[in-house]
ZAMARGU-4260 file (C-alpha; in steps of 0.2 Angstrom, whole numbers, plus 5000, padded with zeros to 4 digits):
<rodrens>
0) 5239/4993/4934 | 5247/5002/4922 | 5242/5017/4931 | 5250/5032/4940 | 5239/5045/4952
5) 5244/5062/4960 | 5235/5072/4973 | 5238/5092/4974 | 5233/5102/4990 | 5234/5120/4992
10) 5251/5127/4998 | 5244/5135/5014 | 5243/5124/5030 | 5231/5133/5041 | 5213/5133/5038
15) 5200/5142/5048 | 5186/5131/5056 | 5170/5138/5045 | 5179/5137/5028 | 5184/5123/5015
20) 5199/5115/5008 | 5201/5113/4990 | 5210/5098/4982 | 5212/5090/4965 | 5216/5072/4960
25) 5224/5067/4942 | 5229/5051/4934 | 5238/5045/4920 | 5240/5028/4911 | 5258/5022/4907
30) 5260/5019/4892 | 5244/5030/4886 | 5230/5018/4881 | 5214/5028/4878 | 5202/5013/4879
35) 5210/5009/4898 | 5209/5028/4902 | 5192/5029/4896 | 5187/5013/4908 | 5197/5021/4922
40) 5188/5039/4921 | 5171/5030/4922 | 5173/5016/4935 | 5185/5022/4947 | 5182/5026/4964
45) 5189/5041/4974 | 5189/5042/4992 | 5193/5057/5002 | 5194/5056/5020 | 5199/5069/5035
50) 5208/5060/5046 | 5213/5066/5066 | 5226/5059/5074 | 5228/5062/5094 | 5245/5055/5102
55) 5245/5055/5121 | 5264/5052/5130 | 5270/5051/5147 | 5269/5068/5156 | 5284/5079/5157
60) 5288/5087/5173 | 5287/5104/5167 | 5268/5110/5160 | 5268/5113/5141 | 5270/5130/5135
65) 5256/5136/5122 | 5262/5141/5106 | 5263/5159/5100 | 5250/5166/5089 | 5255/5163/5072
70) 5260/5180/5064 | 5253/5177/5047 | 5237/5169/5043 | 5224/5165/5031 | 5214/5181/5023
75) 5198/5172/5029 | 5205/5169/5047 | 5210/5188/5047 | 5194/5193/5043 | 5185/5181/5057
80) 5195/5188/5070 | 5193/5205/5068 | 5173/5204/5066 | 5174/5194/5083 | 5186/5207/5091
85) 5174/5222/5086 | 5159/5212/5092 | 5168/5211/5109 | 5172/5229/5108 | 5154/5233/5105
90) 5149/5221/5120 | 5160/5228/5133 | 5156/5244/5144 | 5162/5252/5158 | 5149/5250/5171
95) 5151/5254/5190 | 5140/5245/5201 | 5139/5242/5220 | 5131/5230/5230 | 5134/5213/5235
100) 5151/5206/5231 | 5148/5187/5225 | 5161/5175/5229 | 5167/5159/5222 | 5161/5143/5231
105) 5172/5134/5241 | 5172/5120/5232 | 5176/5130/5216 | 5191/5140/5221 | 5209/5134/5215
110) 5203/5120/5206 | 5217/5112/5197 | 5218/5107/5177 | 5215/5087/5175 | 5232/5077/5174
115) 5238/5070/5158 | 5238/5050/5157 | 5253/5043/5162 | 5251/5029/5150 | 5254/5032/5130
120) 5238/5032/5120 | 5234/5034/5102 | 5220/5036/5092 | 5216/5040/5074 | 5196/5045/5068
125) 5190/5049/5052 | 5179/5065/5054 | 5173/5064/5036 | 5173/5052/5021 | 5167/5056/5005
130) 5166/5046/4988 | 5164/5051/4971 | 5163/5040/4956 | 5173/5042/4941 | 5185/5057/4936
135) 5171/5070/4926 | 5185/5080/4918 | 5201/5081/4908 | 5216/5094/4914 | 5216/5110/4902
140) 5231/5121/4899 | 5230/5140/4902 | 5232/5150/4887 | 5243/5165/4890 | 5240/5176/4874
145) 5257/5172/4868 | 5252/5156/4858 | 5244/5141/4858 | 5251/5126/4866 | 5260/5112/4857
150) 5252/5097/4854 | 5266/5087/4865 | 5261/5099/4880 | 5242/5093/4877 | 5248/5074/4874
155) 5256/5076/4891 | 5240/5081/4901 | 5235/5069/4914 | 5220/5057/4905 | 5208/5062/4919
160) 5204/5076/4933 | 5192/5077/4949 | 5192/5094/4957 | 5182/5098/4973 | 5184/5102/4992
165) 5181/5097/5008 | 5170/5108/5022 | 5181/5109/5038 | 5170/5105/5054 | 5165/5120/5065
170) 5171/5109/5080 | 5187/5102/5075 | 5202/5102/5086 | 5216/5115/5083 | 5232/5107/5077
175) 5244/5106/5094 | 5262/5100/5095 | 5264/5100/5116 | 5277/5091/5127 | 5266/5075/5129
180) 5250/5078/5117 | 5248/5081/5099 | 5233/5082/5088 | 5235/5083/5069 | 5224/5084/5056
185) 5227/5073/5038 | 5222/5071/5022 | 5219/5053/5016 | 5214/5051/4997 | 5213/5034/4989
190) 5208/5028/4971 | 5200/5011/4968 | 5201/5005/4950 | 5190/4989/4946 | 5200/4975/4939
195) 5195/4971/4922 | 5183/4958/4921 | 5185/4942/4913 | 5181/4938/4895 | 5162/4930/4895
200) 5167/4915/4887 | 5181/4911/4900 | 5165/4903/4910 | 5157/4894/4895 | 5157/4876/4894
205) 5151/4867/4878 | 5138/4853/4876 | 5133/4843/4860 | 5148/4843/4852 | 5151/4862/4855
210) 5134/4867/4847 | 5125/4873/4863 | 5135/4881/4879 | 5132/4882/4896 | 5140/4895/4908
215) 5143/4895/4926 | 5142/4913/4934 | 5147/4917/4951 | 5136/4929/4959 | 5141/4931/4976
220) 5155/4925/4989 | 5146/4917/5004 | 5162/4910/5013 | 5157/4907/5031 | 5141/4915/5029
225) 5130/4900/5028 | 5130/4883/5039 | 5131/4865/5033 | 5116/4864/5023 | 5114/4846/5023
230) 5109/4847/5041 | 5095/4859/5039 | 5080/4860/5030 | 5081/4874/5016 | 5068/4883/5004
235) 5072/4895/4990 | 5063/4909/4982 | 5063/4910/4963 | 5069/4927/4955 | 5085/4930/4965
240) 5074/4928/4980 | 5080/4925/4999 | 5082/4906/5007 | 5075/4899/5023 | 5085/4885/5035
245) 5077/4875/5049 | 5084/4859/5057 | 5081/4842/5049 | 5081/4825/5055 | 5099/4818/5056
250) 5108/4802/5057 | 5093/4790/5055 | 5093/4772/5048 | 5082/4767/5035 | 5073/4753/5046
255) 5072/4767/5061 | 5064/4781/5049 | 5048/4774/5047 | 5045/4771/5066 | 5053/4785/5075
260) 5049/4797/5061 | 5035/4807/5072 | 5048/4809/5088 | 5063/4812/5078 | 5054/4827/5069
265) 5047/4834/5085 | 5062/4834/5094 | 5075/4836/5079 | 5066/4848/5069 | 5065/4863/5081
270) 5073/4878/5070 | 5088/4886/5075 | 5097/4902/5071 | 5111/4902/5060 | 5123/4915/5054
275) 5143/4921/5050 | 5152/4917/5067 | 5139/4905/5074 | 5138/4887/5078 | 5124/4877/5071
280) 5118/4873/5089 | 5100/4868/5095 | 5091/4883/5104 | 5077/4880/5115 | 5064/4887/5105
285) 5060/4885/5086 | 5068/4898/5074 | 5070/4900/5055 | 5082/4911/5047 | 5081/4920/5032
290) 5096/4924/5021 | 5098/4933/5004 | 5109/4925/4990 | 5124/4935/4995 | 5122/4926/5013
295) 5117/4941/5023 | 5104/4936/5037 | 5090/4946/5033 | 5077/4940/5048 | 5076/4928/5064
300) 5055/4921/5065 | 5053/4912/5079 | 5039/4897/5079 | 5026/4894/5093 | 5017/4882/5087
305) 5016/4862/5084 | 5029/4852/5073 | 5033/4859/5054 | 5027/4850/5040 | 5032/4860/5026
310) 5038/4879/5021 | 5041/4886/5007 | 5040/4904/4995 | 5025/4912/4987 | 5027/4921/4971
315) 5027/4940/4981 | 5041/4932/4992 | 5032/4928/5007 | 5037/4914/5017 | 5023/4900/5020
320) 5024/4888/5036 | 5013/4874/5038 | 5011/4864/5053 | 5004/4848/5058 | 4986/4854/5063
325) 4984/4863/5046 | 4988/4879/5051 | 4997/4891/5041 | 5007/4907/5042 | 5014/4919/5028
330) 5028/4929/5035 | 5034/4944/5027 | 5054/4948/5027 | 5051/4958/5041 | 5042/4946/5054
335) 5025/4952/5053 | 5013/4937/5048 | 4995/4932/5042 | 4989/4915/5049 | 4976/4905/5041
340) 4968/4887/5044 | 4965/4874/5032 | 4949/4867/5042 | 4941/4856/5052 | 4947/4841/5042
345) 4964/4844/5042 | 4964/4849/5062 | 4956/4831/5064 | 4965/4820/5052 | 4982/4830/5054
350) 4995/4833/5039 | 5010/4823/5034 | 5017/4831/5020 | 5013/4847/5008 | 5020/4856/4993
355) 5019/4873/4992 | 5021/4883/4975 | 5019/4901/4970 | 5001/4904/4972 | 4995/4888/4983
360) 4999/4873/4991 | 4993/4857/4991 | 4993/4845/5009 | 4992/4826/5010 | 4982/4823/5025
365) 4984/4809/5038 | 4970/4799/5029 | 4981/4801/5014 | 4968/4812/5004 | 4973/4829/4995
370) 4967/4847/4998 | 4972/4861/4988 | 4973/4881/4993 | 4972/4893/4980 | 4979/4909/4982
375) 4983/4917/4999 | 4967/4926/5007 | 4963/4913/5017 | 4953/4903/5006 | 4942/4886/5010
380) 4953/4871/5005 | 4945/4860/4990 | 4947/4843/4991 | 4955/4834/4977 | 4951/4818/4969
385) 4953/4801/4980 | 4970/4794/4975 | 4963/4778/4987 | 4981/4777/4994 | 4985/4764/5008
390) 5002/4771/5012 | 5012/4787/5008 | 5020/4787/4991 | 5038/4786/4989 | 5037/4804/4983
395) 5026/4817/4975 | 5027/4835/4966 | 5013/4846/4959 | 5011/4854/4943 | 5006/4873/4947
400) 4990/4878/4938 | 4999/4892/4930 | 5011/4881/4918 | 4998/4867/4918 | 4987/4865/4900
405) 4970/4861/4910 | 4975/4877/4921 | 4972/4867/4936 | 4985/4859/4949 | 4990/4843/4945
410) 4997/4832/4959 | 5011/4818/4954 | 5012/4803/4966 | 5026/4790/4965 | 5015/4774/4969
415) 5023/4757/4966 | 5030/4757/4949 | 5018/4768/4941 | 5014/4787/4943 | 4997/4793/4948
420) 4990/4810/4942 | 4976/4818/4952 | 4967/4834/4949 | 4951/4839/4956 | 4940/4829/4945
425) 4949/4812/4941 | 4964/4800/4946 | 4974/4794/4930 | 4986/4779/4931 | 5000/4784/4919
430) 5003/4764/4919 | 5022/4766/4918 | 5034/4752/4925 | 5051/4761/4927 | 5047/4766/4946
435) 5047/4768/4960 | 5055/4786/4960 | 5064/4795/4973 | 5063/4812/4964 | 5051/4820/4953
440) 5054/4838/4947 | 5042/4847/4934 | 5051/4859/4923 | 5048/4878/4924 | 5036/4876/4910
445) 5026/4864/4914 | 5029/4854/4899 | 5042/4840/4906 | 5046/4829/4921 | 5064/4823/4928
450) 5061/4807/4937 | 5074/4798/4946 | 5071/4779/4950 | 5078/4771/4965 | 5092/4761/4954
455) 5099/4780/4949 | 5092/4781/4932 | 5088/4798/4928 | 5073/4801/4914 | 5066/4817/4907
460) 5047/4813/4900 | 5034/4826/4894 | 5020/4827/4907 | 5009/4817/4897 | 5021/4804/4897
465) 5019/4802/4878 | 5036/4806/4874 | 5053/4800/4882 | 5066/4813/4879 | 5082/4808/4888
470) 5089/4796/4900 | 5104/4795/4910 | 5111/4785/4923 | 5119/4794/4936 | 5128/4778/4943
475) 5141/4781/4929 | 5146/4798/4939 | 5163/4791/4948 | 5165/4806/4958 | 5147/4807/4967
480) 5147/4799/4985 | 5130/4799/4995 | 5113/4798/4989 | 5106/4812/4977 | 5102/4826/4986
485) 5092/4837/4973 | 5085/4834/4955 | 5082/4852/4947 | 5078/4860/4931 | 5091/4871/4921
490) 5079/4882/4914 | 5068/4870/4901 | 5083/4862/4892 | 5095/4853/4905 | 5094/4843/4921
495) 5103/4847/4938 | 5107/4833/4949 | 5116/4835/4966 | 5126/4826/4978 | 5134/4831/4993
500) 5150/4837/4984 | 5146/4837/4966 | 5134/4846/4956 | 5130/4838/4939 | 5122/4847/4924
505) 5113/4834/4911 | 5111/4838/4894 | 5096/4834/4882 | 5107/4821/4874 | 5115/4815/4888
510) 5131/4825/4889 | 5136/4830/4907 | 5144/4845/4918 | 5153/4843/4932 | 5154/4857/4945
515) 5163/4852/4962 | 5160/4861/4977 | 5168/4859/4995 | 5151/4854/5004 | 5135/4852/5002
520) 5124/4862/4990 | 5107/4868/4987 | 5100/4871/4970 | 5085/4885/4966 | 5076/4882/4948
525) 5074/4897/4939 | 5064/4900/4923 | 5082/4903/4913 | 5092/4895/4923 | 5096/4887/4941
530) 5105/4895/4956 | 5116/4885/4966 | 5121/4889/4983 | 5136/4882/4991 | 5148/4882/5006
535) 5158/4896/4997 | 5149/4904/4983 | 5132/4907/4974 | 5132/4903/4956 | 5121/4905/4941
540) 5121/4891/4929 | 5111/4893/4912 | 5110/4892/4894 | 5121/4904/4885 | 5109/4915/4877
545) 5108/4916/4858 | 5112/4933/4857 | 5131/4932/4867 | 5134/4918/4860 | 5134/4926/4842
550) 5145/4940/4848 | 5158/4932/4858 | 5158/4913/4850 | 5175/4910/4845 | 5176/4912/4827
555) 5159/4919/4825 | 5155/4930/4807 | 5137/4934/4813 | 5134/4953/4810 | 5133/4958/4828
560) 5151/4950/4832 | 5156/4960/4815 | 5149/4975/4824 | 5157/4972/4842 | 5174/4969/4831
565) 5172/4987/4822 | 5168/4995/4838 | 5184/4988/4845 | 5193/4994/4832 | 5187/5011/4832
570) 5192/5013/4849 | 5210/5009/4843 | 5208/5021/4830 | 5211/5005/4817 | 5205/5009/4799
575) 5197/4991/4798 | 5182/4999/4808 | 5175/5006/4792 | 5176/4993/4782 | 5167/4980/4794
580) 5153/4991/4794 | 5153/4992/4776 | 5152/4972/4777 | 5137/4973/4786 | 5126/4988/4781
585) 5111/4978/4776 | 5109/4968/4794 | 5116/4984/4802 | 5099/4986/4810 | 5099/4968/4818
590) 5115/4968/4825 | 5113/4984/4836 | 5097/4974/4841 | 5108/4958/4845 | 5121/4969/4854
595) 5109/4978/4866 | 5101/4960/4869 | 5117/4953/4873 | 5122/4967/4885 | 5107/4963/4896
600) 5113/4945/4896 | 5130/4948/4904 | 5132/4951/4921 | 5147/4961/4924 | 5145/4980/4921
605) 5162/4981/4910 | 5154/4970/4897 | 5137/4977/4898 | 5145/4994/4895 | 5155/4988/4880
610) 5141/4980/4871 | 5130/4995/4873 | 5144/5005/4866 | 5145/4993/4852 | 5126/4995/4849
615) 5129/5014/4849 | 5143/5015/4837 | 5131/5005/4825 | 5117/5016/4828 | 5125/5029/4821
620) 5127/5022/4805 | 5108/5021/4804 | 5097/5034/4795 | 5080/5029/4804 | 5081/5021/4820
625) 5071/5019/4837 | 5082/5022/4850 | 5068/5015/4863 | 5076/4999/4865 | 5092/5006/4869
630) 5087/5018/4882 | 5076/5005/4891 | 5090/4993/4892 | 5101/5006/4899 | 5088/5010/4912
635) 5085/4991/4916 | 5104/4987/4917 | 5107/5002/4931 | 5093/4994/4940 | 5098/4978/4939
640) 5116/4981/4944 | 5109/4990/4958 | 5098/4977/4966 | 5112/4964/4962 | 5125/4973/4973
645) 5127/4961/4989 | 5121/4971/5000 | 5104/4972/4993 | 5105/4953/4986 | 5094/4951/4972
650) 5103/4943/4957 | 5089/4946/4945 | 5094/4942/4927 | 5086/4953/4914 | 5073/4939/4909
655) 5066/4938/4926 | 5066/4957/4927 | 5056/4958/4911 | 5043/4944/4917 | 5042/4950/4933
660) 5042/4970/4928 | 5049/4984/4937 | 5034/4988/4948 | 5036/4970/4956 | 5055/4975/4959
665) 5051/4991/4968 | 5038/4980/4978 | 5051/4970/4984 | 5062/4981/4988 | 5048/4990/4997
670) 5045/4973/5007 | 5063/4975/5014 | 5060/4992/5018 | 5073/4997/5006 | 5064/5012/5003
675) 5075/5025/4998 | 5084/5013/4982 | 5066/5010/4979 | 5061/5028/4977 | 5076/5032/4967
680) 5072/5018/4955 | 5054/5023/4954 | 5056/5040/4947 | 5073/5036/4938 | 5061/5023/4928
685) 5045/5035/4929 | 5034/5024/4942 | 5024/5031/4953 | 5032/5032/4971 | 5014/5031/4981
690) 5017/5012/4985 | 5033/5015/4992 | 5028/5030/5000 | 5013/5022/5010 | 5024/5008/5014
695) 5037/5020/5021 | 5025/5028/5031 | 5020/5015/5039 | 5035/5007/5044 | 5040/5026/5050
700) 5025/5025/5062 | 5029/5007/5067 | 5045/5012/5072 | 5042/5028/5081 | 5040/5028/5097
705) 5029/5041/5104 | 5035/5050/5121 | 5023/5054/5138 | 5023/5071/5144 | 5015/5073/5161
710) 5008/5061/5173 | 4991/5055/5177 | 4974/5062/5169 | 4986/5076/5161 | 4997/5063/5152
715) 4999/5065/5135 | 5009/5057/5120 | 5021/5068/5112 | 5031/5065/5095 | 5014/5063/5084
720) 5016/5081/5078 | 5035/5078/5070 | 5030/5061/5063 | 5016/5069/5054 | 5024/5084/5049
725) 5038/5071/5042 | 5026/5062/5033 | 5016/5075/5026 | 5032/5084/5019 | 5038/5068/5012
730) 5023/5066/5000 | 5023/5083/4994 | 5040/5083/4991 | 5040/5068/4982 | 5023/5069/4975
735) 5013/5056/4981 | 4994/5062/4976 | 4988/5045/4976 | 4993/5039/4992 | 4979/5039/5004
740) 4980/5045/5021 | 4968/5036/5028 | 4977/5020/5026 | 4992/5026/5034 | 4981/5034/5048
745) 4971/5015/5049 | 4990/5009/5053 | 4995/5021/5065 | 4977/5019/5074 | 4980/5000/5074
750) 4997/5004/5082 | 4989/5013/5097 | 4994/5031/5090 | 4976/5036/5090 | 4983/5054/5090
755) 4993/5054/5075 | 4980/5044/5064 | 4967/5059/5067 | 4981/5071/5061 | 4984/5062/5047
760) 4966/5062/5043 | 4964/5079/5042 | 4978/5078/5026 | 4966/5068/5017 | 4957/5075/5004
765) 4943/5061/5000 | 4929/5061/5015 | 4924/5043/5009 | 4941/5037/5015 | 4942/5048/5033
770) 4924/5046/5038 | 4925/5025/5040 | 4942/5026/5048 | 4936/5040/5059 | 4920/5029/5065
775) 4930/5015/5068 | 4941/5026/5079 | 4925/5031/5089 | 4929/5050/5084 | 4911/5053/5082
780) 4909/5071/5080 | 4925/5072/5068 | 4918/5060/5059 | 4900/5068/5056 | 4909/5086/5055
785) 4919/5078/5039 | 4903/5071/5032 | 4893/5086/5032 | 4908/5098/5025 | 4910/5085/5011
790) 4894/5089/5005 | 4889/5071/5002 | 4872/5068/5009 | 4874/5047/5007 | 4890/5050/5018
795) 4880/5059/5030 | 4866/5046/5030 | 4880/5033/5034 | 4888/5040/5048 | 4870/5044/5055
800) 4863/5027/5055 | 4881/5019/5060 | 4880/5031/5075 | 4862/5029/5079 | 4863/5009/5080
805) 4880/5011/5091 | 4876/5025/5103 | 4862/5026/5116 | 4847/5036/5109 | 4851/5051/5122
810) 4869/5053/5116 | 4865/5051/5098 | 4854/5066/5100 | 4864/5075/5113 | 4880/5074/5100
815) 4869/5082/5084 | 4861/5094/5096 | 4878/5100/5103 | 4885/5102/5085 | 4876/5119/5084
820) 4878/5127/5064 | 4891/5115/5060 | 4880/5100/5061 | 4862/5108/5056 | 4863/5100/5040
825) 4865/5084/5048 | 4850/5086/5059 | 4839/5090/5044 | 4845/5077/5035 | 4840/5065/5050
830) 4823/5073/5052 | 4820/5070/5033 | 4825/5051/5035 | 4815/5049/5052 | 4799/5057/5044
835) 4801/5046/5030 | 4807/5028/5038 | 4807/5029/5058 | 4795/5045/5065 | 4796/5035/5084
840) 4817/5041/5081 | 4809/5058/5075 | 4797/5061/5089 | 4810/5058/5103 | 4824/5069/5093
845) 4811/5083/5094 | 4807/5079/5112 | 4825/5077/5119 | 4828/5095/5108 | 4813/5103/5116
850) 4806/5106/5099 | 4787/5107/5105 | 4780/5115/5089 | 4789/5103/5079 | 4782/5088/5090
855) 4764/5096/5091 | 4764/5096/5071 | 4772/5076/5070 | 4757/5072/5082 | 4744/5081/5071
860) 4752/5072/5056 | 4751/5055/5064 | 4733/5059/5069 | 4728/5061/5050 | 4732/5044/5047
865) 4727/5035/5062 | 4711/5027/5059 | 4706/5022/5077 | 4695/5035/5085 | 4703/5035/5104
870) 4720/5034/5098 | 4718/5049/5085 | 4710/5059/5100 | 4725/5054/5110 | 4736/5061/5097
875) 4726/5079/5095 | 4728/5078/5115 | 4745/5077/5114 | 4747/5090/5099 | 4738/5101/5111
880) 4750/5099/5127 | 4764/5102/5116 | 4757/5118/5109 | 4754/5124/5126 | 4771/5119/5133
885) 4777/5134/5120 | 4771/5152/5128 | 4771/5158/5109 | 4758/5146/5104 | 4743/5150/5113
890) 4733/5152/5099 | 4737/5134/5093 | 4735/5128/5109 | 4717/5134/5110 | 4714/5127/5092
895) 4718/5108/5097 | 4709/5111/5114 | 4693/5115/5104 | 4699/5102/5091 | 4698/5088/5106
900) 4680/5096/5111 | 4674/5094/5093 | 4680/5075/5092 | 4673/5069/5108 | 4655/5079/5105
905) 4658/5069/5087 | 4659/5053/5096 | 4642/5057/5105 | 4634/5060/5090 | 4640/5045/5082
910) 4634/5036/5097 | 4616/5044/5096 | 4615/5040/5078 | 4620/5021/5083 | 4635/5024/5071
915) 4624/5026/5055 | 4631/5042/5053 | 4652/5045/5053 | 4653/5061/5061 | 4670/5058/5069
920) 4685/5069/5060 | 4675/5080/5051 | 4675/5099/5053 | 4664/5109/5059 | 4656/5113/5046
925) 4653/5096/5039 | 4646/5093/5057 | 4633/5105/5056 | 4628/5100/5040 | 4627/5081/5044
930) 4617/5085/5061 | 4604/5094/5050 | 4604/5081/5036 | 4600/5068/5049 | 4588/5078/5058
935) 4597/5083/5072 | 4594/5102/5071 | 4595/5106/5090 | 4613/5097/5089 | 4619/5109/5074
940) 4612/5122/5085 | 4624/5117/5101 | 4638/5114/5088 | 4634/5131/5084 | 4634/5140/5101
945) 4648/5129/5107 | 4661/5134/5094 | 4654/5151/5092 | 4650/5148/5073 | 4645/5164/5065
950) 4626/5168/5061 | 4633/5168/5042 | 4641/5153/5042 | 4627/5144/5048 | 4614/5151/5040
955) 4624/5147/5023 | 4627/5129/5029 | 4608/5126/5034 | 4602/5133/5018 | 4614/5120/5008
960) 4608/5107/5019 | 4588/5110/5019 | 4591/5112/4999 | 4599/5095/4999 | 4585/5088/5008
965) 4572/5095/4997 | 4563/5101/5013 | 4559/5119/5006 | 4545/5119/5020 | 4558/5119/5033
970) 4568/5131/5023 | 4553/5143/5022 | 4551/5142/5041 | 4570/5145/5044 | 4570/5160/5034
975) 4555/5168/5042 | 4564/5164/5059 | 4573/5180/5060 | 4579/5192/5048 | 4593/5183/5036
980) 4609/5189/5040 | 4615/5184/5022 | 4600/5194/5013 | 4587/5182/5003 | 4598/5186/4987
985) 4608/5170/4992 | 4593/5159/4994 | 4586/5164/4975 | 4603/5161/4969 | 4607/5143/4977
990) 4588/5137/4972 | 4591/5142/4954 | 4607/5135/4955 | 4601/5119/4962 | 4588/5117/4950
995) 4575/5124/4962 | 4569/5140/4951 | 4550/5139/4956 | 4553/5139/4975 | 4566/5153/4973
1000) 4550/5163/4966 | 4545/5164/4985 | 4561/5172/4990 | 4562/5187/4977 | 4549/5198/4985
1005) 4561/5198/5001 | 4576/5205/4991 | 4581/5222/4990 | 4570/5233/4976 | 4583/5236/4964
1010) 4589/5217/4964 | 4570/5211/4961 | 4569/5212/4943 | 4585/5203/4941 | 4582/5190/4953
1015) 4565/5188/4943 | 4576/5186/4925 | 4586/5172/4936 | 4570/5162/4940 | 4562/5164/4922
1020) 4548/5174/4926 | 4551/5188/4914 | 4534/5194/4916 | 4535/5198/4934 | 4552/5206/4930
1025) 4543/5217/4919 | 4530/5222/4932 | 4545/5225/4944 | 4552/5239/4930 | 4536/5245/4927
1030) 4534/5249/4946 | 4549/5256/4948 | 4551/5265/4931 | 4565/5257/4928 | 4565/5260/4910
1035) 4582/5254/4906 | 4578/5238/4914 | 4563/5236/4902 | 4572/5238/4886
</rodrens>
């Protein structure tokens, strides 16, 4: 590289411990190249390390002499030393004490220093390491006031400057140089400049007479990281996902395959763990190893069930493993799984094969019927139409419902020389005679099929078998050895055929491209290409995008190519840049857009940056241009370059990134426990960090281990406070406002950390999320208190009914009663509910709480609704007992006693009247009235005397009753029985009101004198009224 670097350190070589060492690094290109300097300043990596070297040699005869204190030191060191001396001086006091003299223990007297080792020893340790990206500044000349520096001096300045300082650790060892021992501290500065990426067209290969190009992009180097793929069953995940390996059956003859298939699969299909530096040997238990496309091991899964039939990947990067009994598991990349079953039919018949796609699977039973599973929620499998097979098909495949025109899964079976298409309604024989086939591969868009016959003919046909697209004889490939391993699609335009050491890409018109490998390969079809994992490299083969071909194709004269050339001329300060821009001015906006799109299609950041710079250059000549696409592309490329790094290992293209959405990429990173990267991408793209924080908190809880303090009953789990505090601080810091603490608390409870779950729930703001989990955790009191504090009556009722159902009645009431004022509202709500829905529970609640008055009122309320006389009487007696238990309710108890006596007497009255008159339940007044009406005057008198009815009330009752009967003679006799306590005016008025004015006249003379004239007037006797006024001399009355 035409590059020179220099490092400058301060002149002083002595530094105090709590200080820092400044430095700066510069670089210069030789000869000077502005373009190269710009690339280096942006892409260079500066690494600064602080090293400590310790050397121990053979011990000398004499002891080492400590070095003298330096006469001069740095100003900072002197200040610290003076402060230390002052502190020591203030702390020393002259104190004379008498008492016991403490002697050294015998074992500590005259203890010798440890001897130096006799053997030589050397060690170099990196104390600190700092890495920076790029040279952020450019050197400047200082202006001394005498004149501006010359242009030559400016031109002689370095092209880039990095200035910083590294702190000195507090516990660093001092530098010593003794006989036999030396300790040295040194700097190590390195500048790494990435080599310029090769031109994009270097990996292009032409097809169809140079009109179409395909490129082979090397993604990762996997040499020595993967085992021999031909010895294993391999399943690859789309969109740059991982791959999984399991052991396959080996070295079987064609004749013995069918006879010995079951035994061989049971003996040789046991999964083994493979990895760098490990031999692929059989293990005692079945295992599945997961790798990233970069060859890095992700996870090792153990299998503890019967023989595996098939395994594959879902659309959300979960591994599906299906066994012969119809049980399948969905593993995530951390080894956790969900288990489901295909039902009794699959368990009884057994499974012989299956095909797994992104959103479901299709399994073939032992009876050669087909079962479909839609989604991964564990739903019930559906039976497809019966194909009527007598023997297993030669090969079969499925077209997923999301790409099928019918939106239902379609199964393709190679039977004899034809193909059967099976869906949930019917079986269609396609009536072709080119079979049988060894491989059936649908295209990513579901519109075409790639079929390979036993004779080696590759046939591309539409999925409805109405249009033949291409044919190719694979026997013409002379370098191919052995049978065809895979037939996969490269996008939707070309077909990839693989052998043991050769990969051939077949174009639409029979053109081929050959990619030799040193060993077996495995291909994964992608929507925009095909990913090939070989023994040495992981490649991506795809059709060159239109935008890239428009810019980089040799001799291209498109506006985008001219714009890119103009930008290169501008960076080299050539005058033709302006002329090129003028020539494409009408199409400049389209050229800018094409450069932006081409940047997204490139893999190397070097060419991405150049294409975006070209687009930015062209955008400067446009008056009105929306920069949204430019900004979005820059953000997308920064994210893609981060996840393509080999330690992450997600080689996702820009098209896949747009198809899957950024949030899906963040979800994939989260499931890999790459929370920091997922959070940074979420922040960078302005996405909500809530899903990442939730998963991080769950992983933090599962990984943390609580510590036990105390023994026996006093033992407690500590560490919950620290984990809870860490989670809450992270949520508050990163703004996880939509994250439910209840979900995280549930995970903690499932992990056995009930204390941590309770602490996390204290930070949950939504009571509707808090309370259900608290009930599940059997934190009954806390759940009820949270429900009451929320003010949601429905939630309180939910808790009360749940507790009433789960707890015993005594525990339930005791929980509410012990709550005091906090649960007072819950107690009232329980009363309201029980009064309307469950009075028996209300009675028990009052009784358990010694609430005698409420119990008595409840009994009276029940008595008022009862029809049976004995039951009502018992209820009133119960009320009387409840009132009598309360010392402050003596009056109420007495009233209940009289009520019981009255009801008993009323029962006797009904018996005396042979049930013709209904006395029971009436009041005392009504009882007296009914007795009088029915000729039971003595009984009426008895009621009066027994219940101490006042005379006035009794006279009124008898007056009204006799008037109702019309027994005026009895009324007259009653009025003369003794002096009326209510007077006789009441007689007159009542008789007049009831229409008996004539009978009322007889009672007027008994009224008071001043009232007689008025009473006569009421009776309509005006003459008698006048005589009365005349007799009394009432002239005013006469007027």
